C-alpha positions in Angstrom: 11.5 -11.3 16.7 11.4 -7.8 18.1 10.3 -6.4 14.8 7.5 -8.9 14.4 6.3 -8.2 18.0 6.2 -4.5 17.1 4.2 -5.4 13.9 1.7 -7.4 16.0 1.3 -4.4 18.4 0.8 -2.0 15.6 -1.6 -4.4 14.0 -3.7 -4.7 17.2 -3.8 -0.9 17.4 -4.8 -0.7 13.8 -7.7 -3.1 14.4 -8.8 -1.0 17.3 -8.7 2.1 15.2 -10.9 0.5 12.5 -13.2 -0.6 15.2 -13.5 2.9 16.4 -14.5 4.0 12.9 -17.1 1.2 12.8 -18.5 2.3 16.2 -18.9 5.9 15.0 -20.7 4.5 11.9 -23.1 2.5 14.1 -23.8 5.6 16.3 -24.6 7.8 13.3 -26.9 5.4 11.6 -28.7 4.7 14.9 -29.2 8.2 16.2 -29.4 10.1 12.8 -32.2 8.4 10.9 -32.4 8.1 7.2 -29.9 8.9 4.5 -28.2 11.6 6.5 -27.1 9.1 9.1 -25.6 6.9 6.5 -23.7 9.8 5.0 -22.4 11.0 8.4 -21.5 7.5 9.4 -19.6 6.9 6.2 -17.6 10.1 6.7 -16.8 9.5 10.3 -15.6 5.9 9.6 -12.6 7.7 8.0 -11.4 8.5 11.5 -10.2 4.9 11.8 -8.1 4.8 8.6 -6.9 8.4 9.2 -5.6 7.2 12.6 -3.9 4.2 11.1 -2.1 6.3 8.4 -1.2 9.2 10.7 0.5 7.0 13.4 2.0 4.5 10.9 0.0 1.5 12.3 0.0 -1.9 10.5 -3.3 -2.5 8.7 -3.3 -5.5 6.5 -5.6 -4.0 3.9 -3.4 -1.0 3.7 -0.2 -3.0 3.3 -1.1 -6.0 1.1 -1.0 -3.9 -2.0 2.8 -3.5 -1.6 3.1 -7.2 -2.6 1.8 -6.3 -6.1 3.9 -3.2 -6.4 7.3 -4.8 -6.4 9.2 -7.6 -4.7 9.5 -7.1 -1.0 11.9 -8.4 1.6 11.2 -11.7 3.2 10.5 -10.2 6.6 7.6 -8.2 5.0 5.8 -11.4 3.8 6.2 -12.8 7.3 4.8 -9.7 8.8 1.6 -9.8 6.8 -0.2 -12.7 8.6 1.1 -11.3 11.9 -0.5 -7.9 11.3 -3.7 -9.6 10.1 -3.9 -11.5 13.4 -3.2 -8.3 15.3 -5.9 -6.5 13.3 -8.4 -9.3 14.1 -7.6 -9.3 17.8 -8.0 -5.5 18.1 -11.2 -5.3 16.0 -12.9 -8.3 17.5 -11.9 -7.4 21.1 -13.4 -3.9 20.7 -16.5 -5.4 19.1 -17.1 -7.7 22.1 -16.4 -4.8 24.6 -19.1 -2.8 22.8 -21.4 -5.9 22.9 -20.9 -6.3 26.6 -21.7 -2.6 27.1 -24.8 -2.4 24.8 -26.2 -6.0 24.9 -29.1 -4.9 27.1 -30.0 -2.0 24.8 -32.3 -3.5 22.3 -32.4 -0.4 20.0 -28.6 -0.3 19.6 -28.4 -4.1 19.1 -31.1 -4.0 16.5 -29.0 -1.5 14.5 -25.9 -3.6 15.0 -27.7 -6.8 13.9 -28.9 -5.0 10.8 -25.4 -4.2 9.9 -24.3 -7.8 10.6 -27.1 -9.3 8.5 -25.6 -7.6 5.4 -22.3 -9.2 6.1 -23.3 -12.8 7.0 -24.1 -14.2 3.6 -26.3 -17.2 3.1 -25.3 -20.1 0.8 -26.3 -18.8 -2.6 -24.1 -18.1 -5.6 -25.6 -14.6 -6.0 -24.8 -13.6 -2.4 -21.3 -15.0 -2.5 -20.6 -13.3 -5.9 -21.9 -10.0 -4.5 -19.7 -10.4 -1.4 -16.6 -11.0 -3.5 -17.3 -8.1 -5.8 -17.9 -5.7 -2.9 -14.7 -7.0 -1.2 -12.6 -6.4 -4.4 -14.0 -2.8 -4.7 -13.3 -2.1 -1.0 -9.7 -3.3 -1.4 -9.3 -0.9 -4.3 -10.7 2.0 -2.3 -8.6 1.3 0.7 -5.4 1.0 -1.4 -6.1 4.3 -3.1 -7.0 6.0 0.2 -3.7 4.9 1.8 -1.5 5.7 -1.2 -3.1 9.1 -1.8 -2.6 10.0 1.9 1.0 8.7 1.8 1.9 10.7 -1.3 0.3 13.9 0.2 0.9 13.2 3.9 -1.2 15.5 6.1 -1.7 17.9 3.3 -5.4 18.9 2.6 -5.5 17.0 -0.7 -4.2 13.8 1.0 -6.7 14.0 3.8 -9.6 14.8 1.5 -8.8 11.9 -0.8 -8.5 9.5 2.1 -11.9 10.6 3.4 -13.4 10.4 -0.1 -12.3 6.9 -0.8 -13.4 5.7 2.7 -16.7 7.4 2.2 -17.2 5.7 -1.1 -16.6 2.2 0.2 -18.6 2.6 3.4 -21.6 4.4 1.8 -21.7 2.0 -1.1 -21.7 -1.0 1.3 -18.4 -2.5 0.1 -17.0 -5.0 2.5 -13.9 -4.5 4.6 -12.6 -7.6 6.4 -11.3 -5.8 9.5 -14.4 -3.6 9.9 -16.5 -6.8 9.5 -14.5 -8.4 12.3 -15.5 -5.6 14.5 -19.2 -5.6 13.5 -19.5 -9.3 13.9 -18.0 -9.1 17.4 -20.4 -6.3 18.3 -23.3 -8.4 17.1 -22.0 -11.5 18.9 -22.1 -13.3 15.6 -19.1 -15.6 15.8 -21.3 -18.6 16.7 -22.6 -18.4 13.1 -20.4 -20.4 10.8 -21.2 -18.1 7.9 -19.4 -15.3 9.7 -16.1 -17.1 9.1 -16.9 -17.6 5.4 -17.6 -13.9 5.1 -14.2 -13.0 6.6 -12.2 -15.4 4.5 -13.8 -14.2 1.3 -13.4 -10.6 2.4 -9.7 -11.1 3.1 -9.2 -12.6 -0.3 -11.3 -10.0 -2.1 -9.7 -7.0 -0.2 -6.2 -8.4 -1.1 -6.9 -8.9 -4.8 -8.7 -5.7 -5.0 -5.5 -3.8 -4.6 -4.1 -5.1 -8.0 -6.1 -2.7 -10.2 -5.1 0.2 -7.8 -1.4 -0.7 -8.3 -2.0 -0.8 -12.1 -3.8 2.6 -12.1 -1.0 4.3 -10.2 1.6 2.8 -12.5 -0.2 4.1 -15.5 -0.5 7.6 -13.9 3.2 7.7 -13.2 4.0 6.7 -16.8 
């Protein structure tokens, strides 16, 4: 019980960290117009995952790949939904704090709603297929970012690879379930039923997206 409580706490802090990365992204695309804002925001988003990895926090998308690497202890499988709940609470809570602060600022909220509109998909096959593909690719990027950092902990190559893979998935518009939890909270979008569809599909896509990453690293080791 004590171990799972610690997992929940680390999961909540991880959700907050990813939310901070999302907030930095919002600030950059709002205040720095054009492509430069997107580039800077994508780079600064890496602050969130760097914090998670540096302080050994429990991020679901950074841990789920271990399931496909090898058989884990029973306690690990129990911890996965606990850390996901913690991630959600941390990210959504920070999102709503930001909404409460900026809800009367129409310029900031217009930027946030623009980000949310890309994540609340409508009921068409093409949109859902795009969402799943983007979620799979994001899962792959996050897995590789976390593993590269872990294998080269705090060395320049590890930090650079983490930032690179985070930059790729943010700049390309791939969908990360925890980041989306934050964005949808900031945009006060949880009254929209499609928001939950997005999150469920993102969780599945991010999870399965780690499989090719596991296979790639196994081939490299061989």
